[in-house]
N, C-alpha and C positions, 0 to 999 in steps of 0.2 A: 539379583541386580547383577549385570556383567558388569565388569572395570577393560575398559578400551583402551591403550596405547593407540594414538590416531597417526597414521603417516603425512608427510607432505601433502601430497595429493588430497589427502581427503579435505584437509583444510583449504585447500584452494577450493576444490568444487562447494564446500561451503559457501565460499566467498563471492562464488562469480557465479552469477546464473545462466550464463550461457558455455560453462561449465561442463564436458560430457558425464561428470560425478554429482551435478548439483543435486537431482529431487533424491539421490540415492544416497545420500550423503546428508539432506536434509531429514530421512525418516532415520538415520544413524541417530543423528541431534536432536531428535524430535522425543525423544526414548528419556526413560529415568536411569539410564546406566551411567556409572562412573565413564570419565571420558580424559585420560590422561595426555601429555607428549614430554621432548623433552625438550632443552636447551637446541641441540643442532635440529631439531624439528621446524621449531620458531626460526632460528637464523636462515636457515632453507626457503623458506614461508614469507619474510617479509627483513631479514637483514643481508643476506649476501650481496656482493658487489665483486667487482672485477679488482677491486683495492682492497679487498680485505680475506681474511683467513675467519674461521673459526675459534680459533686457539686465541685471537688477537682481539677482536669484537665484544663490545658493550652488547648483548642481545639483547630486546624488549619488540615488544607489539606492537610500540607508535613507529617505528621507522618503514618509510615507503622505499624500500629494495626489495631485493630478494625476488620471487615468481610473484610477489604482489604486487610490487612495482611494475615489474616489466610488463604483465598482464594490466595494469593501469595504463598505460603512456602506451599500449596498442590501441585500446581503447578512445585514448585523447585523442591521439592521432587520426584515428578510423572517424570520430567526431567533427572534424575540420575535414577529414576529405569525400565526409558522405554532403556534408554541405555544398562543396563544386559538385560532387556527382549529380545529385541532384538537375542540377542547374542544366546539365547535358538529356534531359529527358521533357519530351510533349506529354501532356494530360493523357492521352490514349494510349501511353507507355508502360503506366504505373498502375502497380497494383499492391494487396498488400505482399505477395510473393515476391515481387521484385526487391522491396524493400527488408526482408528478411535474407534474400540473398546477397543484396546490398550488405548487411552489418555483418554477414557471415565472411564476406569476401573481406570488407575490409578488417577486420578483427582478425586475420589470419587463423582464422579455425580451421578454415579448409587443410592447411597444411601437413594439419600433423595427424586427424582424426578421418576414418573410414566414411566418407561420402554417406552408405544404410544410416550410421551411428547419428550422423548429424542431422539429416532428417525422421528418422524416427525420434530421438532425446534430447536434441537443443533446438533445434527450428521451431518444436509446440510451445515452446518458454517464451523467445522470440516474438511469436506469431502473437501468442497472449498478451504481454506487454502491447507491441502494437498498435492491435484490436481496443484496447482498453482507453489507451491515446485516441485515436481515431472515431471509434463509436461506430456512425452509419455515414462518418464524412466522407465524401468521392475522394479519393487519392490525387493528388495533383504532387508538383516540383513544390510547390508550396508549402501543402498539410505533409507531403512526405518527408522534406527538410525538420519538420516542425518535429513529427515522429519519432526522427531515429535522434532528433536532439535529444527529445525527453526519454528516450529507449539509454541511449548512453549516458546521459543523466543519473537516471533508474541508476542504472548497473554501477556508477561509481561512489555515488551515494550509499547505496546496498552493502557494496564491498569496503566502506569506511566502518557502516554500522555494525556489518558482522562480525567483521575484527576485533569492534571493541567489546561483544555479544562473546565471541571466543575467549579473550581474557579473562574475563567474568567466567566463562564456563568451563572451562577446559583445566585441567590441574597442571600445572610445568614440577614434572617427577624430578629425581637426583640422575645425574648424568651417570654414562656407564663408568666401571673403574679398569675397564683393559685397555690396553696399553697398544701403542699403533701397530707393534712388532705381534702382541696376541692378537688384533685384532685380523692379522693380514693372516698368519699362520690358523686360526682356526673357521675365518670368514671368507678366505682366499677364491672359495668359488662365487662369494656374489662380488657381481662388476660394482667399481666408483665406492671411494672412498667415505662418502657422507653414508653411501649407505649402510655400510658398516659401521659406523661409527652409533646412526642410529640402529639400527638393531641390537648393538651393546647395550646402548642406555635403555630399551626396552626390556633386555633380558635382564640388567638389573634390574628395573621394577617387577619385573615378574618373579626375582630372588626376594625382594621384599614383602610379596605380595600383594604391590599396589596396583597391578594388572596381570590379568590370565591372554589377552590375545592382542596381534597388531592386528590392527583394518590398516587396510594397503589398496592403493589403487592402482600401484605395478604391476603388472600380470608377471614383467618380462623375470626381474629380476627377484624381486623379494617374495611373491606369490611363486615366481617359478620355481623357487628355489625352498617351497615352502619346510619339504618334509627332511630335507637337509638341516633345514634351520633351527627347528624342531630336536633331531637328534644329535646336535651342536650345543644348541643354548638352552633347550627346553620352553620354549616357548611356542605356543603354535600362532601361523598367519594365516588370516583370511584374506578374498580378494569382497572388498566390498560388495559387489555384485551376489558373492557368494548367500550373504548372509540382509543385504539388504535391498536387495532389486525389485524394481517394479515387476508384476509379473508376467508384464508383456514381453520382457528380455528374453532371448531366446537362449538354450542351455548353451553352457563354453564360449560366451562372447564375453 
């Protein structure tokens, strides 16, 4: 049985069904492997705000801040906007694809992900949820509003349920012992303070034989420097799609 250290993006992918990494993160989660993380990851996941710092924050799984809170806020705002948006359509202008597109736009998914990947790996999950609600019902402004409202409720409810499951399934391991100057010296090639802290935590847990591999959804900084990180800290970093991708994913994504 392998023991993996999960980066923040993997937790977010598990939590939200409209996240690009959702299906791949679920494949990892559904194994018997040991799953670990650290205080810094949980801080990024659901505690970080503009008014606090990692060092000064009481970190827990139950706070609706961080990436968890930011994504939830977008879904809640989208839920209101989608209600109004449906009022602008005539019956003959609506179908399932219109609803999928409306949800993707209102939740701001398009702002950060390539369109082809949205179409191939996010839209199917959204479409399935909408079809489960509508069954064979005709798509009208009223039924579309109800289906989208149900979808938003599902995303929000499942996010809270998944976070609770993560608290029970994922072990919070010890934090790293490197000082800020040591992290800067050894990991200066990694952009971002939090990435340095998280890698320090993962390396410390590796040194204590708790984990052997970091799983990340960050293809640029963390995975992009995986060879240097391995040489410097002695821990392997893998991109989530290297090990847990659906076979339909093109090589190199």
